[in-house]
N, C-alpha and C positions, 0 to 999 in steps of 0.2 A: 406881888403875888401872881399877877397875870403872866409876867415874864418868867417866873419860876415854873408856872404850870406849862407854859409853852416849851420851856427848856426840857421839862420832864417828859412831855409828849414826844419831843424830838428824839430824846434818848431812847424812849420806849420803841419808837418807830424804827430807829437805827438798829436797835437790838433785834427786833423782830425780823427786819430785812436781812441782817447779818446771819441770823440762825435759820432762816428759811432754807429749805432743802429742795433743790431742783434736780429732776431726773437726769438731765444732760450733764450735770456737774460730776456724776459718779458712774454713769452707765452708758452703754451703747445700745443701739436698737437691735439687740440680739437676745436670744434666750439661752440661758445656761441651765441644763438639766443635771440634777444631782441625784444619782442612784445610791441609796443607802441599804444596808442590811441591818435589821433590828433583831436582836437575839437575846435569849436568856430564859428565865423562868419566873416563878412568883416572888422570888427573893432577890434575884440579880438580873439586871438588864444591861445590854451593851449596844452601842451604835458603831457600825463600821462603814467606811466609804467604799463603795463598789466601783463606780465609774463616773466620770464627767463627760458631758457631750454638749454640743452647741448647735443652734440653727438660727437662720436669719429671722428677724422680727421679734419684738417683745410685745405680747398681747396682754400682759397683766397690768396692774394698777401703776399709775405714774404720779399718784398723790399719796400723802400720808404714809410715806415709804418706811418711816422709822417707828410706826405704831401699829398695834393690832386692835381690832374691835372686840376680841374675845380671847381669853387666855388659852383655851384648849388644854390638852394635857401633853403638849409638846410645842416647841417653837424653834425656828431657825433664825439666827441673827447674823447679819453681815456687818463687820466692823471695817472701817478704813484702817489699814495696817499702820499707816504713818501717824494719824492723829488719834486713833482709837475711837473715833465717832461712829455711832450707829448709823448706817446708811440704808439698811433695808431689814425688815423683820416680817415674818409670817408665822402663824400658829396653826395647829392641826390636831387631829387624833389619828389613830391607826388601829388596824385589826389586831396587831400585836399587843397593843396596850389594853385591848378588851380581853385578849386571850390570857394574859397573865393574871386575870381575876378568877379564872376557871380552876376547877379541881385538877385538871390535867397538868396545869402549869406547876403544881406542887410536886410533881413526881418526874418531870422530864423537861429538858430545854429544847426550844425550837427556834428557827430563824424565819423572818418574814421580809418580803421585799417592800421597799418604800421609796417613793420618788417625790422630789420637789422641784418646781421650776422657779427660777429667780432671774432677774435681768443680769446681763453680762457686765461685770464691772470693768471700768476703764483701766484700773491698775490693781495690784494685789490686794486681796482682802482676807480677813480672818473670819472664818465661818464657825459659829458655835451652835451645835445641834443639841438640844436638851429634850429629854423625855422625863415625864413626871407620872408616877403611879397615883392611885386614888387617895393616897395620904400626903402627896406633895413631895415625896422622896425623888431626887433627881439623878439621872444618868446623863453623862455629857461626853460629846466628842468635839474637840476643837482641831481645825485643820486650816491650812492656807490654800487659797485659790488664786492662781496667777493666770490672767487671761492669755498669756503667751505660752502656757504649758502645752508642749507638743503631744501630750497624751490625752488632751481633750478631744474626744471624737467629734468629727465634723459631719453633721447630719444635714447640712444645708442643701446638698445636692440630691438627697433622697426624694423620690417621687412621692407626692402626697396621694393618698387613696381618694377615690371619687367621693365627693360630699355635696350636700345641699344646705343652703340657708333656709330654715323653716320659719324663722322670725329674724328680721334685721332691724335692730333698733338704731344702729348707727355705726360709726367708725370704731373698729376694734380697740383703738388706743384710748377710747373714751367710754366703751361699753364693757360689760362683763360677758365673756364668751363661754357658753355652756355647750359642750360637745356631747352628742348622743351616739353611743356605740351600739352596733348590732351584735347580739350574743345568741348564738344558736340559730342563726338565719342562714340558710344556704343561698347560693347565687340566684336560684329560682324564686327565693322568698324575699328578695330585696324590696320589691314594691310594697309588700306587706309591712316590712320594717319601716319604710318611709311613712306609711299611713299611721303606724303605731307611734312613731316618734312625733308626728304632727299632733296626735291626740295628747301625748304627754306635754308637749310644748303649750298647747292651748289650755290645758287643764291647769298647769302651774301659773300661767299668766291670767287665769280667771280669779285667783286668790290675791287678796291684799297681803302685803304691800307690793307684790310683783305686778299687779294690775296697774297701779298708779305709776310705777316706774318701768313700764314695758320698754320705754325708749332707752333704757340703760342696759338692755339685754340683747344679745344675739344667741340664737339657738341653731346649732349646726349638726346635721345628722351625717355620720360617716359610714360609708359602705364597707363595713368590716365583715367579710364573708366567712362563714364557718363551714368545715367539711361535713358536719352532721347537723341535722335539725334537732331542736330542743336542747336542753342542758343536762348536765349530770345529776342524777338522783341516787346517791349511794344506798339509801334505805331500800330502794327497789333494785339494787345491783345493776343500775344503768349508768354506764360511763360513756361520755360522748366527747368527740374532738370539736371544740368550739373556739371562737376567736380569743376569748380571755380565760378559757378553762374554768368557768365557774361551777359551783356545785352547792346543792343543798346539804343539810346535815353538818353545817359549820358548828364547831364546838359540840357536836352530837345533838344539836337542836334541829328538829325536823324542818322548821320553816325558815331557818336562817340561811339565805342564799348569798354567798360572797365569792370572791376570787382572790387568790394569793398571788396572781400573776400581774402585779402592778407594772412591772417593766413593759409587759406586752401592751397594756393599755396606752402607755405613752408612745410606744413604737407606732401604734396604729394612728395616733393623732399627730405624728411628726409633720411639721411644716403646715399645720392647720391651726388657726387661732384657737387656743384652748386654755381655759382657767379652771373649769369644773367639768366633772364627768357624770353623765347619766348613762347607765348601761341597761338596755332593755333585753330581757330574756325571753325567748320565743317558746313559752310554755304556759299552760293553764293552771299549773300547780301554784298554790298560794305561797307567797314568801317574798323575801327581799332583805335589804339592809342599807343603811346609809351611814357614812363615816365622815366626820367633819374635815373638810378640805382634802378629802381623798376621793370618794366616789359614792354615787347611788347605784344600787343594782336592784331591779325589781322585775316581776313577771308581767308580761304585756297582755296576756290573754285570759287572765282570771277576771271574773266579774268586778272585782274590787280594784282593778288596775288604776283607775283614775284617782281615787282618794289615796291609795297607797303610794303612788309615785310622788304626790305632793308631800305626803308624810315623810317619806324617805329623803326627799330633797330638803325638807326642813332640817334634817340631821346633817347632810353633807354640806349644804350651803351655809346654814345659819348656826350650826352647832347646837341645835335644840335637842334636849333630852327627851326620852320617852316619859309620858305622863301617865301611862297605864301601870297596873301592878297585877301581880299573880295572887290568887287565892288558894293555890295548891302548893304542893311540895316543890314545884319548879322554881319557887322564889329565889332569885339570884341575890344572896345576901352579900356577896363579895364585890359587886360592880361599884358600889359607892360606900364610902366609909361614913358612918353616921357621926363621927367625931370631927369631920372636916366639911367644909362647904364645897359642893360639886361645882365644877367650872361651868356647866351648862347653865344658860341664863334663865331657864324656865322651871327649874326644880331647886328646892332648898332644903337643907337640914335644920335651918334656923340658927346655925352657928354664926353666920354673918348675913342675916336677912336684909340688912341695910344696903348691901351691895347688889341686891336682886331687885324685887319689885315693890319694896316697902312704900315707896313714894306713890304707888298707884292704888294702894288700898285706902278706901275712905275710912274716916275715923269711927263711923258707926258699925263697921264690919268687925265681928268677933274673930278672934284667932285662937285656936283653929276655927275654920269656917264650916258650918254644917251644910250638908248636902240637901238641896231642895228636891221636891217631887218632880218638878219640870226640868229634869237634868239636861235633856237634849237642847234646851234653849237658854241654859243658865251660863252666860258669859260674864257674870259679875265677878270682878277680880277680888280674890280673898286669899286664904291660905288653907287649902283642902288637903287633908292627910291622905296619902296614898300616891305614889309616883316612883319613877326610877326603879320599877319592878318590885317595890316593897309596899306592903300594906301599912307599915308603921314607920315613923321616923323621917320620912321624906315627904314633902309637900309640893303641890302643884298650884298654879295661879287661879284656875277656874275649874268648874266641874265638867266642862265639856270643851274640847279643842281638837284640831286636826292631829295634834301630837298625842292624843289619848286614844281616840277610836274613829271609826269610819262613819259614825252618825253625825259628826260635826260638819257644819256647813262653812266653817272658817277656821283660821288660827285664832287663838284667844288674844286679847289686847296685848298681853305681855310678850307673846311670841311675835306678834306683828311688829311691836316696837324693836325687839331684838333683831328681827330680820331686816327692818329698815335701817337700823344702825349699820349693819354689814353692807348693805347696798350703797349707802351714802359714803361709808369709809372707802369703798372701792372706787367711787367715781367722783366725789367732790372733795376738794381741799378743806380740811377741818380746822386749820390754823388761821 
């Protein structure tokens, strides 16, 4: 029996070693930038390849290469062409995938820029780019990437913009690099930007689980100068020339501040360690937005700047959903399908609650969970109705959370766990 057990352990160990994936087996220390165009409407979506480019240095994760911590509503998978083995995978969301849920998408087609960074493969790979709508319907593009393709633009000699490390947790190969871009700051306002960027950095790192894992993050502020001060506010007929061309009134929503100029963001960060974007807008108008594995964009001079930048980073870094809801006719009924489980880890339709935070709900907690009078202090994990912009049919983990409103002093326990899972997936081998 003992010999059999030892033999079994040896086979298991050999299998584990044989299946272990090492970065250097498949990739070089370079970054491959893939620019896509996402296009379509509420019923049909398409993915097109725009351009490939490369630069020296790979700043992204070197562990858990073939897995993602969160499904997102899209993913990119790289397959070794010869063996068919998955060698890299990343997931994301996009402004386009939000737009297809709007009324406008029912009557017109539009295109959106989208970019992903992956490590440069040693040899030819097959890339599979998949988009999913809120019902799980997929659109796909498969294409081959050969590292010796002469049409891969070489950006390695492009001069990097001036930048500063605001927080240096360690080597970029082992840490998560968060780039902060200046939006609507002129050359004369750069010192103001650096002060604002430091405020954002310190505020994010004051929240758990970022606080406990500060040594796993680098925050880097880039001097991206705008021609005009402030940003575009279409509802005031104010259009300005800024670094990434952001504007309020996205999807005709007054407070939604975004940018469709994704390629420009990556141009500004060329040859600077970069995995996540925070874009600070030089305005005191309230608003912002955060898109999973795409970017956070928020206003730096509104009184609520500190809690809002943390909230939006919860979206873009951790894929967290909004836990607030509308009591007016502005209720967005189309963003989430009540017949499907949303991919965001902190909201549920109860279609597949076991995949969410069911394991964190104590047995004596009723479902749905009633709201208490001491709402601003109630971080008891339950199943509270209202979230994802809807008053009915979508549930949140606690009655108060940074993903719900600005009175929260922290993320709720469910969001903290989800964020930590992303941090550890990016920095520690999970196998």
